[in-house]
C-alpha positions in Angstrom: 0.2 -0.1 0.0 0.8 3.3 -0.9 2.2 4.9 2.1 0.8 7.1 4.6 2.4 10.4 5.7 4.1 9.9 9.4 1.7 12.3 10.7 -1.5 10.3 9.7 -3.0 9.1 12.7 -5.3 6.5 10.3 -2.0 5.1 8.8 -0.8 4.5 12.7 -4.1 3.0 13.9 -4.1 0.7 10.5 -0.5 0.1 11.6 -1.5 -1.5 15.0 -4.9 -2.9 13.7 -2.7 -5.0 11.1 -0.2 -6.4 13.9 -3.6 -8.2 15.9 -5.6 -9.2 12.6 -2.9 -9.9 9.9 -5.5 -10.6 7.2 -8.8 -9.7 7.2 -10.8 -13.1 6.5 -13.6 -14.0 5.0 -16.0 -14.0 7.9 -15.4 -12.1 10.6 -12.6 -12.2 13.6 -13.2 -11.1 16.2 -12.9 -6.9 17.9 -9.9 -6.1 19.1 -9.2 -5.3 22.8 -8.0 -1.3 22.2 -11.0 0.7 21.7 -10.6 1.9 18.6 -14.1 3.0 18.2 -14.0 5.4 20.7 -10.2 6.4 19.4 -11.4 6.7 16.7 -13.9 9.0 16.8 -12.3 11.6 19.3 -9.8 12.4 16.4 -11.1 15.4 14.0 -10.4 14.7 10.6 -6.9 16.9 10.5 -5.7 14.7 13.5 -6.9 11.3 11.4 -5.4 12.1 8.4 -2.5 14.1 9.5 -3.6 16.7 6.8 -6.4 19.2 6.3 -9.3 17.2 5.0 -10.9 18.8 1.9 -13.4 16.2 1.5 -15.0 15.6 5.3 -17.1 12.2 3.4 -13.3 10.8 2.4 -12.5 11.2 6.0 -15.6 9.4 6.9 -14.6 6.7 4.7 -11.1 6.3 6.3 -13.0 6.0 9.4 -15.0 3.4 8.2 -12.4 1.5 6.9 -10.7 1.6 9.9 -13.4 0.4 12.1 -13.9 -2.4 9.2 -10.4 -3.6 9.6 -10.5 -3.5 13.5 -13.9 -6.0 12.6 -15.8 -3.1 14.6 -18.9 -3.9 11.9 -21.5 -2.2 13.6 -19.2 0.7 14.0 -18.2 0.6 10.2 -21.8 0.1 9.1 -23.0 3.1 10.8 -20.5 5.7 9.2 -20.7 3.8 5.5 -24.4 3.4 5.0 -24.2 7.5 6.1 -22.1 8.4 3.5 -23.6 9.4 0.2 -20.8 8.3 -2.4 -19.6 5.2 -4.5 -16.8 4.9 -1.7 -19.3 5.1 1.2 -21.1 2.4 -0.7 -18.0 0.2 -1.4 -17.3 0.3 2.4 -20.8 -0.4 2.9 -20.7 -3.3 0.5 -17.4 -4.6 1.8 -18.9 -4.9 5.3 -21.9 -7.1 4.5 -19.5 -9.1 2.6 -17.5 -9.8 5.7 -20.6 -10.1 7.6 -21.6 -11.9 5.9 -24.7 -11.0 4.2 -23.5 -11.6 0.3 -26.9 -10.7 -1.2 -26.9 -6.8 0.8 -23.1 -6.7 -0.5 -24.6 -7.3 -3.7 -27.1 -4.3 -3.6 -24.0 -2.2 -2.1 -22.1 -3.0 -4.8 -25.0 -2.4 -7.6 -24.8 1.5 -5.8 -21.2 1.4 -6.2 -21.3 1.5 -9.8 -18.4 1.1 -12.0 -15.3 2.2 -10.6 -11.8 3.3 -10.8 -10.6 0.3 -8.5 -11.8 -2.2 -10.7 -9.2 -1.5 -13.3 -6.4 -1.6 -10.3 -7.5 -4.5 -9.0 -7.4 -6.3 -12.3 -4.1 -5.2 -12.8 -2.7 -5.8 -9.1 -4.9 -9.4 -8.8 -2.6 -11.9 -10.7 0.6 -12.3 -8.5 -1.8 -12.0 -5.3 -4.2 -14.9 -6.7 -4.3 -18.4 -8.3 -4.9 -18.1 -12.3 -8.1 -20.3 -11.8 -9.8 -17.8 -9.0 -9.1 -14.8 -11.3 -10.7 -16.6 -13.7 -13.5 -16.6 -11.8 -13.6 -13.0 -10.9 -11.4 -10.7 -12.8 -12.1 -11.8 -16.8 -12.1 -10.0 -18.5 -12.1 -7.4 -15.5 -12.7 -7.1 -12.0 -16.4 -7.9 -11.6 -17.2 -7.5 -7.5 -20.3 -9.3 -7.6 -18.2 -12.4 -8.8 -15.3 -11.8 -6.3 -18.8 -11.5 -3.6 -20.1 -15.3 -4.9 -16.5 -16.6 -4.7 -16.4 -15.4 -1.2 -19.3 -17.2 0.0 -18.0 -20.1 -1.9 -15.4 -20.2 -0.1 -17.0 -19.7 3.2 -19.4 -22.6 2.4 -16.6 -24.9 1.7 -16.9 -24.8 -2.1 -13.7 -23.0 -3.6 -12.5 -23.6 0.1 -9.2 -24.2 -1.5 -8.8 -20.7 -2.5 -9.6 -19.0 0.9 -6.4 -17.5 1.2 -6.4 -16.2 -2.3 -9.7 -14.6 -1.7 -8.3 -12.8 2.0 -5.2 -11.3 0.3 -7.6 -10.4 -2.8 -9.5 -8.6 0.1 -6.5 -7.3 1.5 -5.0 -5.7 -1.6 -8.8 -4.4 -2.5 -9.0 -2.9 1.1 -5.9 -1.2 0.5 -6.2 0.3 -2.9 -9.5 1.5 -1.1 -8.1 2.9 1.7 -5.4 4.9 -0.4 -7.8 6.6 -2.8 -10.0 7.8 -0.1 -6.8 8.8 1.8 -6.0 10.8 -1.3 -9.0 12.3 -2.2 -9.7 13.3 1.3 -6.9 15.6 1.9 -6.9 16.5 -2.0 -4.7 14.7 -3.8 -5.9 13.3 -7.1 -3.2 10.5 -7.8 -3.5 7.2 -9.0 -4.3 4.5 -7.4 -2.2 2.2 -5.5 
């Protein structure tokens, strides 16, 4: 993932969460013992981002993403469902996929519409996942609906041998969306990744 500035609390918090939960799973893991929701909510946008927020909705997306990565699904859900942007819908869709509520996840991916991340995911996915898995979800381009189906299949025992690939793809997806939201929050229209 593109490194965030040293004074970006969101990056520091994400690093701490990742030490406790190394990989986003296909299903919920557990809440961390650290009171992250309270700590994250107490930070104003500038403290959270380490820079002035030019798009407050994207700062809210960062909050939702951090909470989701820490497996605080309810708190993440409360934030993401109040953000009326494709990125808010994207966090909402990921949350429901992890819940798991696959049909609701697909509903929210439908609200995302075509997103610039999809092209980047299709480009960066090959070194991360097995060719057979990629054929299921990434042919000819990234398909969040088929990815959701693949995650459901792995959780239900089908495609179970590809569970690690799918979890790594979820982590890639998270990293790209997090970096994208951060760039937009601080006003950097940059390439994704």
